[in-house]
N, C-alpha and C positions, 0 to 999 in steps of 0.2 A: 709395496709391490715386490713380488718375488723376482729374484735375479734372473731366473730362467725366462721370464716374460720381458724384463726390461731391456736386456741386450739385443734380442731380436727386433724389438720395436725401434730401438735407437739405430740399429744397422739398416733397417728398412726405410728410415727417414720419415716414418709416419708422424702425423701431427694434424692439426687443423688445416683443411684445404681452403682454397680461396672462397668457395661458396659459404663455408661455415664462418669464415672471418667476415665476409660481407654481411651475413645475417647477424652476427654479433654487433657489427657497427650500426646496422639498422636498428637493432634492439636498443642500443645505447641512445640513438637519436630519438627513438620513440619515447624512451624514458625521459629525455630532456624536454620534449614537447609536452608530455604529460605533466611534468613538474612545473613548466611555465604556465600551464593552464590551472594551476593550483589544485591539481589532482582531480579535475572535473571532466576532462575529455575522455570519451570512449573511442572505440575503433573508428567510427565514421569521421569524427572531428579530427582525430590524430591523422588519419589518412588525408583529409583535406589540408591540414597544416603542412604535411610532408609534400603534397603536390605544390603548395604555394612556395615551398623552399626549393622546388625543382627536383624532388625525389619522387619519381613516378612508381608507385607501388599499388598492389591490389589490397583492397580492404580486408579480404579474408586472410591474407598473409599477415597484415597488421594485427588482426584479431587473434590469430594464433600466437604471434609473438607476445602480445599483451597478456594472454593467458599463461604463457610460459614464464614471463617475467613475474607474474603474480600481482598485476595492478588492475584497477578497474575504474571506470568513470562513474560519476554521480548521475543517476538516471531518475526519471520520474518527474512529476510536477510537484509544485509546492503543496505541502499538506495543508488542508484547511481544518482548523480545529472546530468541532461542532459541539463539544461538551465544555460549557462554562459553568462552573459552580457559583451559585449565589450565596455569599457568606451569611446573609440574613435569614435564609431558609434552611431548615434542617432536612436532609434527605430522608426519604422513607426507609424503613428497615428492609433488609433483603429477605424476603419470604421464600424465594426460590432456592437459594443456596446452591447454585449450579446443578440442580436436579431438573433437567429440562424434559420431564415426562409428565403425562397427564392421563387420567383414567376416563375422562369424559370431555365432551366439547365445552368450551367456555370455562374450563377450570383454570387454565393458565394462558396468558397472552404475553407475547414479547413485542416490544416496540423499540425503535431506534431511528435516528436521523442519519442520513448519508448525504454526501455532497457529490454533485455531478458537474464536471466542467463542460461548458458549452462555449461557442464562439462569442456569445453575448454576455458571458459572466457565469457565475456559479448558480446552480439550482439546487434546492434542498428537498430531499424526498424523505418523508416520514411514513412508516408503514407499521401495521399490526399483524402479527402472525399468531394463529391459534396453535398451541403446542400439540394438542391431541391429533388434529387432522393435518397439521403442517400446511394449512391453507391460509392464503392472504385474505384477511378480513377487510382491510381498508388501507388506503394510501392517500397521501396529500402531497402536492408538489407546489413549491413557492420559491420566490427569489429572495426570501428572508428567513431568518431563524427565530422569529418571534413565537410566542406561545400559541398563537392561532393555528400555526402549522400542526401542532400536536393535538389541539382540541378538535380540529377539523377531521383528523383521522379517527378520533373517537366517535364522532358523528357518523362517519362512513361505516365503521364497524357496526354501530348500532343499526343502521339501515340494512346492512347485509343480514344481520341476525333477526331483524324485524321486531326488536324490542329495545327499550331504553333503560331497563333495570338489570344490572349484572352483579347483583349481590353475591358475594362468594368468589367472584373471579379475581385472580391475582394478576395484576398488570406489572410486568417486570421491565424496567428501563434503566438507563444510566442515571447519574446524579446531575444531569445538566439542568440549567436554570429553567428551561422550558418545562421540565417535568416536576420541578419543585415549586413552580409558581402557584399562587393561590387560586387563580382561575382554572388551572388544569386540575388541581386537587378537588375543587368544588365540582367540576364536571365528572371526575371519577366517582 
């Protein structure tokens, strides 16, 4: 710090005011609450914990201080794994190789399973998308991840197209056990 700035600052008696010191104490308390939560709490839960301790603060204030401190809570629901590889079945080769373009309908299809949380448990949605038209050809919804979920969506796509023979169509999926099962491969 240059001498020309230091001595006027010292003479004026400048320094952190009471508001800034109070905010620093609050930031320290917020950090302690966050550490006690094993780094899981975000602004809403930290605010609730501070209110339980007797410190009445606004959640937006806590959120701003959390951002300035550089901490964050863990958010979101538990991830559900939908891709389980079957070591007994070898996955099909990747014929798409990240080239998601098509020159004609039914040249390339994409399929995947996603999970949807509900009040009654998880639901699993399998769908097929035509790469050329980006249209949804079929979908199937179930409360299980068995192979029938994926074979049902093949039947739905066949009904939409009005035929059951798709020779030359490349169906791209992940390497989940539903897609490497013998019954799914026979249906394809």
